[in-house]
Structures are given as C-alpha cells and as structure tokens.
N, C-alpha and C positions, 0 to 999 in steps of 0.2 A: 137627365139621366138616361132617357131613352136614346138620345142622340149619341151619347158615349158608347152605349152597347151596340148601336148600329154601325158606328165606325169601327169598333173593335171586331165585330163579326165580319165586316168587309175586309179588313186588313189581317185578320187572324190567319187565314190559310197562307197568305203571302209571308207573314212573319214566321209561321211554323215551318213552311217549306224551306225558307232561308236558314233557319236555325238548324234543323235536322240535317239538311244537305251539306251545310258548312261543316258540321261535325263529321259527317261521313267522308267528305272530300279530304278533310284534314287527317283523318285516320288512314284512308286508303293511299294517299300520296304524301305521306308525312315527310319523306326525304326531299321531294321536289318542292314542297311548300314550307320547308323549314324556316325560310326568311319571312314568310307572310303570317301575320298574326290571325288567330281565329276571329277576333273581333272585327278585323278589317274585312275578312271574307263575309262575315255575317252582315256587316253594315252595307256593303256593296250589293249583296244578294237581296237583302231586305228592301233596299231602294229600288232595285230593278223589278222585283216581284210586285211591290206595292204600286209602282207606276203602271205595270201591265194590268193589274187588277182594276185600277181606276180607269184605264183606257178601255177595258172590257165593259165596265159599267157605263161609260160614256157611249161606246159604239152600240152595244146591244140594248141598253136601257134597263137591264136587270143584272143582278149579281149571280154568280154561280154557273155560268155557261162552261161547258167542257172545253170549248175553244179558248176561253180565257185561262183556264187552268193549264192547258197545253202551252199557251204562250208564256205563262209564269215559269213552267219547267224550262222552256227554251231560254228565257231571259236569265234564269238562275244559272244555267249551264254556261251561257255566254259571259256572265259576270265573273264566274270562277275562272274561266279561260283568260279573260281580260286582266283580272287582278292577280291571278296566281301563276299563269303559265305563259302569257304573252311576253316575249322579250322585246325590249326596245331595239329597233333596227339602228345600226350604226351608219351614219351618213358617210358616203364615199368622198 
C-alpha cells in the first residue's frame, strides 16, 4: 500500500497539471481546438508531464525539484502545441 501512495504522490502533480491546464487550454482556445477532444489533450499532457517527472527523479535522485516542475510546465505546453495547434506540413 505504501508503494501505491508513493507512486501516486510522484505522479500526482503531473496528472493535476495536465488535467487543469487541459481544461484551461480547451476553454481559452475553444474555436481553434474544436476538433481536438479534451481527453486527447489530457492524455498527451499527462504522458509528457509524467515522463518529465520520472526523468527529474532519475536525474536529481529526489522528487519535487523546482527545475523538474518547470520542465513539466514546458512539456505540457509543448504537448498542447503538438496535439492541438501543430499543422502537418504538406509535402511539395
């Protein structure tokens, strides 16, 4: 049971950031993101933030470094751009 709570506390900030920011992005840019589902945004952002959180744990050896949280914000923003706003380029 302790392991479950440790993993939940490790990934909690990543999942919370992904969920709340997905809602905010969907509300702010609702016209541009009309074709992208909220669950799709949450899934991609959750994956990106969780990977950065695990990478921060591996690099620093501890959880909760400010640099890790900054990386999670950047990864979340990049995942929104990639999933919602990046248009595939047409080959010439």
